[in-house]
MIFIDO-175982 format. One record per residue (C-alpha): residue number from 1; residue in three letters; chain; x, y, z. Coordinates in nm, 3 decimals, m for minus. Layout:
N
RONU   nr  rest  kette       xx       yy       zz
RONU  NUM   ALA      A        X        Y        Z
...
This chain:
503
RONU   nr  rest  kette       xx       yy       zz
RONU    1   MET      A   m1.747   m5.148    5.638
RONU    2   THR      A   m1.419   m5.077    5.839
RONU    3   ASN      A   m1.231   m4.768    5.853
RONU    4   ALA      A   m0.942   m4.931    5.645
RONU    5   THR      A   m1.176   m5.026    5.384
RONU    6   ILE      A   m1.300   m4.678    5.349
RONU    7   VAL      A   m0.952   m4.535    5.347
RONU    8   SER      A   m0.863   m4.787    5.075
RONU    9   LEU      A   m1.158   m4.692    4.849
RONU   10   SER      A   m1.081   m4.329    4.900
RONU   11   GLN      A   m0.716   m4.375    4.777
RONU   12   GLN      A   m0.833   m4.578    4.470
RONU   13   SER      A   m1.079   m4.291    4.382
RONU   14   SER      A   m0.806   m4.040    4.418
RONU   15   ARG      A   m0.574   m4.228    4.196
RONU   16   LYS      A   m0.841   m4.257    3.932
RONU   17   CYS      A   m0.910   m3.888    3.944
RONU   18   ALA      A   m0.545   m3.817    3.928
RONU   19   GLY      A   m0.520   m4.054    3.623
RONU   20   LEU      A   m0.813   m3.894    3.447
RONU   21   LEU      A   m0.661   m3.543    3.507
RONU   22   ALA      A   m0.334   m3.643    3.372
RONU   23   CYS      A   m0.497   m3.790    3.060
RONU   24   VAL      A   m0.694   m3.469    2.997
RONU   25   LEU      A   m0.377   m3.248    3.051
RONU   26   SER      A   m0.181   m3.484    2.804
RONU   27   CYS      A   m0.460   m3.439    2.530
RONU   28   ILE      A   m0.449   m3.055    2.582
RONU   29   ALA      A   m0.085   m3.056    2.551
RONU   30   ALA      A   m0.086   m3.267    2.235
RONU   31   LEU      A   m0.348   m3.053    2.076
RONU   32   THR      A   m0.146   m2.738    2.153
RONU   33   LEU      A    0.160   m2.887    1.978
RONU   34   CYS      A   m0.027   m3.042    1.686
RONU   35   CYS      A   m0.294   m2.764    1.602
RONU   36   PRO      A   m0.219   m2.430    1.454
RONU   37   SER      A   m0.258   m2.140    1.661
RONU   38   ILE      A   m0.565   m1.931    1.632
RONU   39   ALA      A   m0.507   m1.598    1.484
RONU   40   GLN      A   m0.563   m1.306    1.729
RONU   41   ALA      A   m0.666   m1.042    1.501
RONU   42   LYS      A   m0.767   m0.716    1.679
RONU   43   VAL      A   m0.797   m0.337    1.639
RONU   44   LEU      A   m0.554   m0.129    1.852
RONU   45   LYS      A   m0.632    0.212    1.949
RONU   46   SER      A   m0.282    0.306    1.847
RONU   47   ASP      A   m0.343    0.199    1.500
RONU   48   ILE      A   m0.327    0.501    1.268
RONU   49   ILE      A   m0.570    0.578    0.985
RONU   50   ALA      A   m0.458    0.864    0.753
RONU   51   GLY      A   m0.242    1.028    1.010
RONU   52   GLU      A   m0.479    0.996    1.317
RONU   53   SER      A   m0.499    0.713    1.566
RONU   54   VAL      A   m0.807    0.513    1.598
RONU   55   GLN      A   m0.843    0.658    1.947
RONU   56   ASP      A   m0.826    1.027    1.844
RONU   57   ARG      A   m1.081    0.952    1.562
RONU   58   GLY      A   m1.312    0.792    1.806
RONU   59   TYR      A   m1.361    0.490    1.585
RONU   60   THR      A   m1.533    0.166    1.681
RONU   61   ALA      A   m1.358   m0.167    1.589
RONU   62   SER      A   m1.598   m0.217    1.307
RONU   63   GLN      A   m1.480    0.102    1.130
RONU   64   CYS      A   m1.112   m0.038    1.121
RONU   65   PRO      A   m0.905   m0.325    0.969
RONU   66   SER      A   m0.868   m0.587    1.238
RONU   67   ILE      A   m0.544   m0.776    1.167
RONU   68   ASP      A   m0.313   m1.012    1.360
RONU   69   ALA      A    0.032   m0.869    1.244
RONU   70   LYS      A    0.247   m0.691    1.502
RONU   71   TYR      A    0.359   m0.427    1.233
RONU   72   ALA      A    0.182   m0.323    0.917
RONU   73   ILE      A    0.133   m0.038    0.665
RONU   74   ALA      A   m0.084    0.037    0.374
RONU   75   THR      A    0.002    0.298    0.113
RONU   76   ASP      A   m0.127    0.415   m0.224
RONU   77   GLU      A    0.090    0.440   m0.532
RONU   78   ASP      A    0.154    0.814   m0.456
RONU   79   GLY      A    0.297    0.716   m0.114
RONU   80   ASN      A   m0.006    0.828    0.093
RONU   81   VAL      A   m0.023    0.617    0.410
RONU   82   LEU      A   m0.372    0.492    0.462
RONU   83   PHE      A   m0.311    0.263    0.745
RONU   84   GLU      A   m0.026    0.171    0.980
RONU   85   ARG      A    0.061   m0.016    1.296
RONU   86   SER      A    0.395    0.041    1.450
RONU   87   ALA      A    0.527    0.089    1.097
RONU   88   ASP      A    0.858    0.240    1.217
RONU   89   THR      A    0.953   m0.045    1.464
RONU   90   ALA      A    1.264   m0.218    1.361
RONU   91   ALA      A    1.223   m0.596    1.302
RONU   92   GLN      A    1.347   m0.888    1.099
RONU   93   ILE      A    1.202   m0.910    0.735
RONU   94   ALA      A    1.312   m1.257    0.640
RONU   95   SER      A    1.293   m1.305    0.266
RONU   96   MET      A    1.134   m0.958    0.185
RONU   97   THR      A    1.508   m0.889    0.192
RONU   98   LYS      A    1.515   m1.016   m0.165
RONU   99   ILE      A    1.323   m0.713   m0.292
RONU  100   MET      A    1.644   m0.510   m0.239
RONU  101   THR      A    1.850   m0.777   m0.381
RONU  102   ALA      A    1.635   m0.769   m0.698
RONU  103   ILE      A    1.652   m0.382   m0.701
RONU  104   VAL      A    2.034   m0.367   m0.674
RONU  105   ALA      A    2.084   m0.631   m0.933
RONU  106   LEU      A    1.840   m0.462   m1.176
RONU  107   ASP      A    1.966   m0.119   m1.127
RONU  108   TYR      A    2.323   m0.240   m1.177
RONU  109   ASN      A    2.258   m0.416   m1.500
RONU  110   PRO      A    1.909   m0.344   m1.663
RONU  111   ASP      A    1.990   m0.561   m1.957
RONU  112   LEU      A    2.014   m0.878   m1.729
RONU  113   ASN      A    2.298   m1.020   m1.917
RONU  114   ILE      A    2.529   m1.092   m1.635
RONU  115   LYS      A    2.606   m1.468   m1.614
RONU  116   VAL      A    2.515   m1.604   m1.274
RONU  117   THR      A    2.694   m1.920   m1.151
RONU  118   VAL      A    2.581   m2.122   m0.840
RONU  119   THR      A    2.861   m2.168   m0.598
RONU  120   SER      A    2.894   m2.455   m0.335
RONU  121   GLU      A    2.794   m2.201   m0.065
RONU  122   ALA      A    2.476   m2.099   m0.253
RONU  123   ALA      A    2.395   m2.451   m0.344
RONU  124   LYS      A    2.396   m2.570    0.032
RONU  125   ILE      A    2.238   m2.266    0.194
RONU  126   GLY      A    1.916   m2.463    0.245
RONU  127   GLU      A    1.570   m2.361    0.376
RONU  128   SER      A    1.377   m2.201    0.093
RONU  129   SER      A    1.534   m2.320   m0.233
RONU  130   ALA      A    1.482   m2.304   m0.609
RONU  131   GLY      A    1.642   m2.638   m0.663
RONU  132   LEU      A    1.984   m2.499   m0.792
RONU  133   GLN      A    2.293   m2.711   m0.793
RONU  134   GLN      A    2.663   m2.629   m0.766
RONU  135   GLY      A    2.793   m2.535   m1.106
RONU  136   ASP      A    2.455   m2.436   m1.253
RONU  137   THR      A    2.474   m2.127   m1.469
RONU  138   MET      A    2.193   m1.912   m1.603
RONU  139   SER      A    2.121   m1.546   m1.691
RONU  140   LEU      A    2.044   m1.284   m1.431
RONU  141   LYS      A    1.696   m1.275   m1.544
RONU  142   THR      A    1.663   m1.652   m1.487
RONU  143   ALA      A    1.813   m1.620   m1.136
RONU  144   LEU      A    1.576   m1.333   m1.052
RONU  145   ASN      A    1.284   m1.558   m1.137
RONU  146   ALA      A    1.425   m1.819   m0.917
RONU  147   MET      A    1.475   m1.584   m0.635
RONU  148   MET      A    1.146   m1.397   m0.659
RONU  149   VAL      A    0.893   m1.665   m0.761
RONU  150   ALA      A    1.024   m1.951   m0.557
RONU  151   SER      A    1.197   m1.732   m0.286
RONU  152   GLY      A    1.529   m1.930   m0.357
RONU  153   ASN      A    1.795   m1.857   m0.104
RONU  154   ASP      A    2.031   m2.042   m0.345
RONU  155   ALA      A    1.943   m1.793   m0.608
RONU  156   ALA      A    1.986   m1.495   m0.384
RONU  157   GLN      A    2.327   m1.603   m0.294
RONU  158   SER      A    2.423   m1.669   m0.643
RONU  159   ILE      A    2.303   m1.325   m0.768
RONU  160   ALA      A    2.495   m1.142   m0.483
RONU  161   THR      A    2.813   m1.340   m0.556
RONU  162   SER      A    2.802   m1.299   m0.944
RONU  163   VAL      A    2.689   m0.928   m0.947
RONU  164   GLY      A    2.916   m0.857   m0.652
RONU  165   ALA      A    3.209   m1.008   m0.861
RONU  166   ASP      A    3.128   m0.785   m1.150
RONU  167   MET      A    3.122   m0.482   m0.927
RONU  168   LEU      A    3.447   m0.563   m0.776
RONU  169   TYR      A    3.604   m0.659   m1.128
RONU  170   ASN      A    3.509   m0.307   m1.257
RONU  171   GLU      A    3.651   m0.146   m0.938
RONU  172   GLY      A    3.978   m0.345   m0.947
RONU  173   GLY      A    3.886   m0.539   m0.635
RONU  174   ASP      A    3.931   m0.918   m0.542
RONU  175   TYR      A    3.652   m1.056   m0.733
RONU  176   GLY      A    3.775   m1.409   m0.703
RONU  177   ASN      A    3.681   m1.418   m0.324
RONU  178   GLU      A    3.314   m1.518   m0.281
RONU  179   ASP      A    3.298   m1.355    0.066
RONU  180   ALA      A    3.425   m1.032   m0.075
RONU  181   CYS      A    3.179   m1.042   m0.364
RONU  182   VAL      A    2.875   m1.109   m0.142
RONU  183   ALA      A    3.005   m0.831    0.102
RONU  184   ARG      A    3.048   m0.591   m0.194
RONU  185   PHE      A    2.684   m0.666   m0.305
RONU  186   VAL      A    2.551   m0.609    0.048
RONU  187   GLN      A    2.722   m0.280    0.062
RONU  188   ALA      A    2.540   m0.186   m0.242
RONU  189   MET      A    2.217   m0.290   m0.095
RONU  190   ASN      A    2.279   m0.059    0.199
RONU  191   ASP      A    2.377    0.225   m0.036
RONU  192   LYS      A    2.053    0.182   m0.212
RONU  193   ALA      A    1.860    0.189    0.107
RONU  194   SER      A    2.019    0.517    0.196
RONU  195   GLU      A    1.932    0.641   m0.149
RONU  196   LEU      A    1.580    0.560   m0.124
RONU  197   GLY      A    1.548    0.719    0.228
RONU  198   LEU      A    1.513    0.392    0.414
RONU  199   THR      A    1.625    0.527    0.749
RONU  200   ASN      A    1.547    0.224    0.952
RONU  201   THR      A    1.697   m0.061    0.737
RONU  202   GLU      A    2.012   m0.260    0.757
RONU  203   PHE      A    2.116   m0.550    0.536
RONU  204   THR      A    2.371   m0.809    0.625
RONU  205   ASN      A    2.301   m1.067    0.352
RONU  206   PRO      A    2.114   m1.090    0.028
RONU  207   HIS      A    1.840   m1.352    0.129
RONU  208   GLY      A    1.714   m1.261    0.477
RONU  209   LEU      A    1.822   m1.562    0.691
RONU  210   ASP      A    1.869   m1.440    1.036
RONU  211   TYR      A    2.005   m1.726    1.240
RONU  212   GLY      A    2.312   m1.938    1.255
RONU  213   ASP      A    2.593   m1.846    1.023
RONU  214   TYR      A    2.364   m1.565    0.908
RONU  215   LYS      A    2.283   m1.416    1.243
RONU  216   GLY      A    2.340   m1.036    1.248
RONU  217   ASP      A    2.170   m0.685    1.256
RONU  218   LEU      A    1.948   m0.740    0.955
RONU  219   HIS      A    1.631   m0.539    1.000
RONU  220   SER      A    1.392   m0.306    0.851
RONU  221   CYS      A    1.035   m0.176    0.922
RONU  222   ALA      A    0.700   m0.177    0.751
RONU  223   ARG      A    0.730    0.180    0.616
RONU  224   ASP      A    1.080    0.118    0.458
RONU  225   VAL      A    0.955   m0.218    0.303
RONU  226   ALA      A    0.663   m0.034    0.143
RONU  227   LYS      A    0.886    0.247    0.004
RONU  228   GLU      A    1.112   m0.020   m0.156
RONU  229   ALA      A    0.834   m0.234   m0.292
RONU  230   ALA      A    0.672    0.069   m0.452
RONU  231   TYR      A    1.023    0.161   m0.610
RONU  232   ALA      A    1.073   m0.198   m0.731
RONU  233   MET      A    0.741   m0.215   m0.898
RONU  234   LYS      A    0.828    0.075   m1.120
RONU  235   ASN      A    1.079   m0.149   m1.289
RONU  236   SER      A    0.892   m0.349   m1.571
RONU  237   ALA      A    1.111   m0.641   m1.532
RONU  238   PHE      A    1.066   m0.671   m1.170
RONU  239   ARG      A    0.690   m0.632   m1.212
RONU  240   LYS      A    0.669   m0.896   m1.471
RONU  241   ILE      A    0.864   m1.145   m1.247
RONU  242   VAL      A    0.689   m1.098   m0.920
RONU  243   SER      A    0.343   m1.124   m1.080
RONU  244   GLN      A    0.378   m1.481   m1.181
RONU  245   SER      A    0.200   m1.754   m1.002
RONU  246   SER      A    0.451   m1.992   m1.139
RONU  247   ALA      A    0.745   m1.997   m1.381
RONU  248   ASN      A    0.956   m2.242   m1.588
RONU  249   ILE      A    1.324   m2.171   m1.588
RONU  250   THR      A    1.623   m2.331   m1.771
RONU  251   VAL      A    1.977   m2.366   m1.633
RONU  252   THR      A    2.284   m2.510   m1.770
RONU  253   ARG      A    2.395   m2.812   m1.559
RONU  254   ASN      A    2.685   m3.036   m1.664
RONU  255   ASN      A    2.675   m2.897   m2.014
RONU  256   GLN      A    2.310   m2.989   m2.043
RONU  257   LYS      A    1.999   m2.771   m2.044
RONU  258   VAL      A    1.783   m2.850   m1.733
RONU  259   GLY      A    1.435   m2.723   m1.678
RONU  260   ILE      A    1.300   m2.631   m1.326
RONU  261   SER      A    0.950   m2.552   m1.251
RONU  262   LEU      A    0.882   m2.276   m0.995
RONU  263   THR      A    0.571   m2.211   m0.793
RONU  264   SER      A    0.515   m1.876   m0.639
RONU  265   THR      A    0.509   m1.840   m0.253
RONU  266   ASP      A    0.254   m1.548   m0.307
RONU  267   GLU      A   m0.066   m1.743   m0.261
RONU  268   LEU      A   m0.274   m1.419   m0.335
RONU  269   ILE      A   m0.158   m1.409   m0.703
RONU  270   GLY      A   m0.460   m1.548   m0.892
RONU  271   SER      A   m0.669   m1.590   m0.585
RONU  272   TYR      A   m0.718   m1.228   m0.493
RONU  273   GLU      A   m0.832   m0.998   m0.771
RONU  274   GLY      A   m0.569   m0.759   m0.871
RONU  275   THR      A   m0.275   m0.902   m0.683
RONU  276   VAL      A    0.054   m0.844   m0.891
RONU  277   GLY      A    0.324   m0.925   m0.630
RONU  278   VAL      A    0.549   m0.876   m0.435
RONU  279   LYS      A    0.726   m1.101   m0.179
RONU  280   THR      A    0.667   m1.325    0.111
RONU  281   GLY      A    0.898   m1.398    0.404
RONU  282   TYR      A    0.923   m1.631    0.709
RONU  283   THR      A    1.176   m1.711    0.977
RONU  284   GLN      A    1.108   m1.788    1.351
RONU  285   LYS      A    1.243   m1.430    1.439
RONU  286   ALA      A    1.055   m1.250    1.175
RONU  287   GLY      A    0.729   m1.441    1.187
RONU  288   ALA      A    0.516   m1.459    0.883
RONU  289   CYS      A    0.573   m1.146    0.652
RONU  290   TYR      A    0.415   m1.031    0.333
RONU  291   ALA      A    0.476   m0.733    0.100
RONU  292   GLY      A    0.188   m0.707   m0.149
RONU  293   ALA      A    0.085   m0.502   m0.443
RONU  294   ASN      A   m0.270   m0.483   m0.565
RONU  295   ASP      A   m0.417   m0.301   m0.861
RONU  296   HIS      A   m0.768   m0.172   m0.806
RONU  297   ASN      A   m0.948    0.046   m1.045
RONU  298   GLY      A   m0.637    0.158   m1.226
RONU  299   LYS      A   m0.455    0.251   m0.903
RONU  300   GLU      A   m0.202    0.047   m0.711
RONU  301   TYR      A   m0.199   m0.012   m0.343
RONU  302   TYR      A    0.074   m0.161   m0.113
RONU  303   VAL      A    0.031   m0.364    0.199
RONU  304   VAL      A    0.328   m0.466    0.422
RONU  305   ILE      A    0.239   m0.726    0.690
RONU  306   MET      A    0.512   m0.819    0.939
RONU  307   ASN      A    0.513   m1.080    1.221
RONU  308   SER      A    0.178   m1.230    1.163
RONU  309   SER      A    0.091   m1.536    1.351
RONU  310   SER      A    0.118   m1.785    1.048
RONU  311   GLU      A    0.194   m1.804    0.686
RONU  312   GLU      A   m0.163   m1.821    0.603
RONU  313   GLN      A   m0.269   m1.548    0.835
RONU  314   ARG      A   m0.033   m1.300    0.663
RONU  315   PHE      A   m0.238   m1.324    0.350
RONU  316   THR      A   m0.556   m1.284    0.545
RONU  317   ASP      A   m0.424   m0.977    0.704
RONU  318   ALA      A   m0.330   m0.834    0.375
RONU  319   THR      A   m0.670   m0.894    0.215
RONU  320   ILE      A   m0.846   m0.755    0.519
RONU  321   VAL      A   m0.654   m0.427    0.477
RONU  322   TRP      A   m0.726   m0.405    0.116
RONU  323   ASP      A   m1.092   m0.494    0.144
RONU  324   TRP      A   m1.115   m0.226    0.425
RONU  325   ILE      A   m0.947    0.034    0.181
RONU  326   TYR      A   m1.170   m0.037   m0.107
RONU  327   ALA      A   m1.489   m0.037    0.107
RONU  328   ASN      A   m1.398    0.311    0.216
RONU  329   GLU      A   m1.293    0.432   m0.114
RONU  330   THR      A   m1.512    0.605   m0.369
RONU  331   ASP      A   m1.478    0.797   m0.703
RONU  332   TYR      A   m1.632    1.123   m0.585
RONU  333   LYS      A   m1.788    1.330   m0.864
RONU  334   LEU      A   m1.687    1.704   m0.818
RONU  335   ILE      A   m1.949    1.863   m1.022
RONU  336   ASN      A   m2.314    1.808   m0.921
RONU  337   CYS      A   m2.579    2.054   m1.065
RONU  338   SER      A   m2.924    2.022   m1.185
RONU  339   ASP      A   m2.948    2.297   m1.456
RONU  340   THR      A   m2.755    2.298   m1.781
RONU  341   VAL      A   m2.636    2.538   m2.050
RONU  342   ASP      A   m2.556    2.466   m2.417
RONU  343   ALA      A   m2.213    2.566   m2.524
RONU  344   THR      A   m1.933    2.468   m2.758
RONU  345   ILE      A   m1.614    2.421   m2.559
RONU  346   ASN      A   m1.303    2.294   m2.725
RONU  347   GLY      A   m1.489    2.209   m3.030
RONU  348   ASN      A   m1.734    1.998   m2.825
RONU  349   GLN      A   m2.103    2.120   m2.865
RONU  350   SER      A   m2.303    1.983   m2.577
RONU  351   SER      A   m2.503    2.062   m2.265
RONU  352   TYR      A   m2.278    2.150   m1.969
RONU  353   PRO      A   m2.370    2.187   m1.609
RONU  354   LEU      A   m2.449    2.540   m1.501
RONU  355   VAL      A   m2.213    2.547   m1.223
RONU  356   ALA      A   m2.216    2.916   m1.132
RONU  357   GLU      A   m2.307    3.262   m1.263
RONU  358   VAL      A   m2.019    3.506   m1.221
RONU  359   ALA      A   m2.061    3.894   m1.199
RONU  360   HIS      A   m1.924    4.088   m1.483
RONU  361   GLN      A   m1.751    4.389   m1.313
RONU  362   ASP      A   m1.816    4.630   m1.589
RONU  363   TRP      A   m2.201    4.581   m1.560
RONU  364   THR      A   m2.438    4.644   m1.279
RONU  365   ASP      A   m2.681    4.380   m1.361
RONU  366   LYS      A   m2.497    4.112   m1.571
RONU  367   THR      A   m2.351    3.777   m1.495
RONU  368   ILE      A   m2.172    3.509   m1.694
RONU  369   LYS      A   m2.297    3.159   m1.711
RONU  370   ALA      A   m2.012    2.942   m1.610
RONU  371   THR      A   m1.939    2.574   m1.631
RONU  372   VAL      A   m1.626    2.354   m1.618
RONU  373   ALA      A   m1.422    2.193   m1.907
RONU  374   ASP      A   m1.466    1.826   m1.764
RONU  375   PRO      A   m1.811    1.786   m1.593
RONU  376   ASN      A   m1.731    1.422   m1.508
RONU  377   GLN      A   m1.418    1.474   m1.315
RONU  378   THR      A   m1.384    1.257   m1.013
RONU  379   ILE      A   m1.132    1.214   m0.731
RONU  380   ALA      A   m1.055    0.909   m0.513
RONU  381   ALA      A   m1.185    1.002   m0.169
RONU  382   TYR      A   m1.185    0.805    0.141
RONU  383   THR      A   m1.470    0.809    0.396
RONU  384   TRP      A   m1.231    0.817    0.694
RONU  385   ASN      A   m1.142    1.190    0.592
RONU  386   GLY      A   m1.490    1.312    0.622
RONU  387   ASN      A   m1.717    1.502    0.391
RONU  388   ILE      A   m1.587    1.711    0.107
RONU  389   SER      A   m1.629    2.094    0.102
RONU  390   GLU      A   m1.596    2.358   m0.172
RONU  391   GLU      A   m1.475    2.731   m0.178
RONU  392   VAL      A   m1.531    2.942   m0.479
RONU  393   GLU      A   m1.318    3.232   m0.577
RONU  394   TYR      A   m1.460    3.446   m0.858
RONU  395   ASP      A   m1.216    3.625   m1.091
RONU  396   ASN      A   m1.231    4.012   m1.135
RONU  397   VAL      A   m1.395    3.978   m1.490
RONU  398   THR      A   m1.399    4.284   m1.715
RONU  399   GLY      A   m1.406    4.350   m2.093
RONU  400   ASN      A   m1.523    4.125   m2.358
RONU  401   VAL      A   m1.581    3.762   m2.228
RONU  402   SER      A   m1.571    3.460   m2.465
RONU  403   VAL      A   m1.684    3.101   m2.420
RONU  404   GLY      A   m1.402    2.904   m2.244
RONU  405   ASP      A   m1.253    3.212   m2.078
RONU  406   LYS      A   m1.155    3.144   m1.712
RONU  407   VAL      A   m1.379    3.345   m1.476
RONU  408   GLY      A   m1.317    3.162   m1.137
RONU  409   THR      A   m1.189    2.868   m0.938
RONU  410   ILE      A   m1.342    2.613   m0.727
RONU  411   THR      A   m1.131    2.464   m0.448
RONU  412   PHE      A   m1.248    2.122   m0.293
RONU  413   LYS      A   m1.114    2.025    0.055
RONU  414   GLN      A   m1.152    1.719    0.271
RONU  415   HIS      A   m1.003    1.703    0.623
RONU  416   ASN      A   m0.870    2.053    0.580
RONU  417   GLU      A   m0.666    1.967    0.291
RONU  418   THR      A   m0.715    2.068   m0.069
RONU  419   VAL      A   m0.799    1.762   m0.285
RONU  420   ALA      A   m0.884    1.929   m0.617
RONU  421   THR      A   m0.906    2.254   m0.784
RONU  422   VAL      A   m1.126    2.315   m1.081
RONU  423   ASP      A   m1.151    2.622   m1.313
RONU  424   LEU      A   m1.479    2.785   m1.382
RONU  425   ILE      A   m1.506    2.885   m1.750
RONU  426   ALA      A   m1.739    3.106   m1.933
RONU  427   ALA      A   m2.029    2.912   m2.116
RONU  428   GLU      A   m2.135    3.213   m2.310
RONU  429   ASP      A   m2.010    3.532   m2.467
RONU  430   VAL      A   m2.072    3.851   m2.282
RONU  431   ALA      A   m1.960    4.190   m2.429
RONU  432   ALA      A   m1.830    4.479   m2.239
RONU  433   PRO      A   m2.057    4.772   m2.225
RONU  434   ASN      A   m2.040    5.014   m2.529
RONU  435   PHE      A   m1.949    5.389   m2.478
RONU  436   ILE      A   m2.309    5.500   m2.422
RONU  437   GLU      A   m2.377    5.211   m2.182
RONU  438   GLY      A   m2.074    5.285   m1.998
RONU  439   ILE      A   m2.168    5.644   m1.931
RONU  440   GLY      A   m2.505    5.527   m1.794
RONU  441   ILE      A   m2.333    5.285   m1.569
RONU  442   PHE      A   m2.088    5.556   m1.447
RONU  443   TRP      A   m2.388    5.769   m1.343
RONU  444   GLN      A   m2.562    5.467   m1.184
RONU  445   ARG      A   m2.265    5.400   m0.955
RONU  446   MET      A   m2.221    5.769   m0.879
RONU  447   PHE      A   m2.569    5.789   m0.742
RONU  448   SER      A   m2.561    5.430   m0.582
RONU  449   ASN      A   m2.473    5.572   m0.241
RONU  450   PHE      A   m2.800    5.761   m0.240
RONU  451   THR      A   m3.036    5.523   m0.407
RONU  452   GLY      A   m2.905    5.190   m0.270
RONU  453   ALA      A   m2.883    5.051   m0.623
RONU  454   GLN      A   m2.632    4.758   m0.686
RONU  455   THR      A   m2.317    4.843   m0.851
RONU  456   VAL      A   m2.227    4.489   m0.966
RONU  457   ALA      A   m2.449    4.184   m1.003
RONU  458   GLN      A   m2.438    3.902   m0.734
RONU  459   SER      A   m2.230    3.595   m0.826
RONU  460   THR      A   m2.392    3.266   m0.745
RONU  461   LEU      A   m2.250    2.910   m0.711
RONU  462   TYR      A   m2.491    2.628   m0.804
RONU  463   ASN      A   m2.264    2.327   m0.748
RONU  464   THR      A   m2.310    2.109   m0.449
RONU  465   THR      A   m2.093    1.849   m0.272
RONU  466   PRO      A   m2.286    1.525   m0.168
RONU  467   TYR      A   m2.216    1.382    0.174
RONU  468   LEU      A   m1.948    1.098    0.178
RONU  469   VAL      A   m2.041    1.038    0.539
RONU  470   ASP      A   m2.383    1.026    0.707
RONU  471   LYS      A   m2.334    1.250    1.006
RONU  472   THR      A   m2.620    1.091    1.177
RONU  473   SER      A   m2.451    0.751    1.172
RONU  474   SER      A   m2.166    0.661    1.409
RONU  475   SER      A   m2.017    0.441    1.157
RONU  476   THR      A   m1.864    0.538    0.813
RONU  477   SER      A   m1.823    0.177    0.680
RONU  478   THR      A   m1.827   m0.181    0.749
RONU  479   SER      A   m1.500   m0.355    0.796
RONU  480   THR      A   m1.449   m0.720    0.657
RONU  481   SER      A   m1.314   m0.806    0.998
RONU  482   THR      A   m1.527   m0.992    1.249
RONU  483   SER      A   m1.366   m0.818    1.540
RONU  484   THR      A   m1.579   m0.620    1.777
RONU  485   THR      A   m1.324   m0.513    2.041
RONU  486   THR      A   m1.094   m0.223    2.046
RONU  487   SER      A   m0.786   m0.308    2.243
RONU  488   ASP      A   m0.540   m0.056    2.419
RONU  489   SER      A   m0.255   m0.309    2.363
RONU  490   SER      A    0.045   m0.198    2.167
RONU  491   SER      A    0.132   m0.553    2.049
RONU  492   ILE      A   m0.025   m0.888    1.981
RONU  493   THR      A    0.108   m1.211    2.111
RONU  494   THR      A    0.113   m1.478    1.837
RONU  495   THR      A    0.246   m1.803    1.756
RONU  496   SER      A    0.310   m1.942    1.411
RONU  497   ASP      A    0.169   m2.263    1.264
RONU  498   SER      A    0.467   m2.289    1.037
RONU  499   THR      A    0.653   m2.609    1.005
RONU  500   GLY      A    0.971   m2.410    1.035
RONU  501   SER      A    1.079   m2.346    0.688
RONU  502   SER      A    1.218   m2.007    0.597
RONU  503   GLU      A    1.144   m1.816    0.293
């Protein structure tokens, strides 16, 4: 074989390898474009659980919610923050804006009797739509359904125009100018945000679009969104609307009644038990967002997810956080005693737990059997706050004591904070010493310094506080997440699998 032949074969081999490599790279590129990104759920050491960072608590990843979102918060119905991730960072919120649009409309006219008309601007706004057309008319209630269930930008713009016009009319303003009407409504949105203490929120339109003609300084943060969602859910009309998985509305179009079927953008309604709203959102700038409310054991919990990697992942993130909360929550029974005492309290004759024996100060040797009015009282306690302790303070009990009289107080604490206080009450009648008995007790106490005799009986607490957390274990609970790595990163790089539609 000549040298020329060898060179020729080598060149052919190189060209084949290059061609194969190009083919492989093309396939990878095609898969990258066509396939949804894989969610990068993780736990950050900077994540905060009930006021303390994961790092400060020394938690492992298995003890924490592992989510994909850049920003998130979870609160209970009392506003207590259970989990947060960069919850004060300002970001776009897309159609979660419509929560405030609904709040302003409902607060302005609770009777929902304003007539809403769809303008040409509203009809052509595009993106997420409820299928409204220019000239359609409907009640404010109908328009709110179109906006909150189907996330209709057309409905949001129509509400702002019509309610804003009514505001200007009552104020003597130019209610015939659509731009002025919308601007007046947006002003009301920002005024309401200030009233609710949303210090990191600015609205520039009623629907949340943040590009093109609607590009502006629209922003909020997870903490503010959670506050306004909780406020909105106190309104029964709002709650009823956002809890629907679907709705049928009727509009007047060309003097004809036209029905429109709406499907909720909230995929957790009906699929994740207890979900009762609130609002989804998506734009390329905002990423996939979700503000959700969930009823669990008679208590409501709110989760706000912002900038998750896909519209599906935002729901996964929300359920991971809820699952984590519920796995770490327990109804903790405050009174745990083995002995009982029979008594009639508030007309109820029963065996009550013998919680304590409280010294009667007028006697040297008598105590009062004590119990509590509600032996079955529980509190919602979370394992991440550690075990519950109790402190008892006995009253200075003198004179005649009757069943039901207060004789002391038990204070229950968790994580150095008081979580409950319970009155100790007498479970028996104890009379004060009579005159002769009193003289004897007086002399007993006079000579107690010489004889060492007791001057007052010893009070005893029998109640116990069972452990919430096994101190011999390094883990308090098992998260629903599959993540096993704790990251120092303060943000997560994500890409959306959305087709580009905006909610």
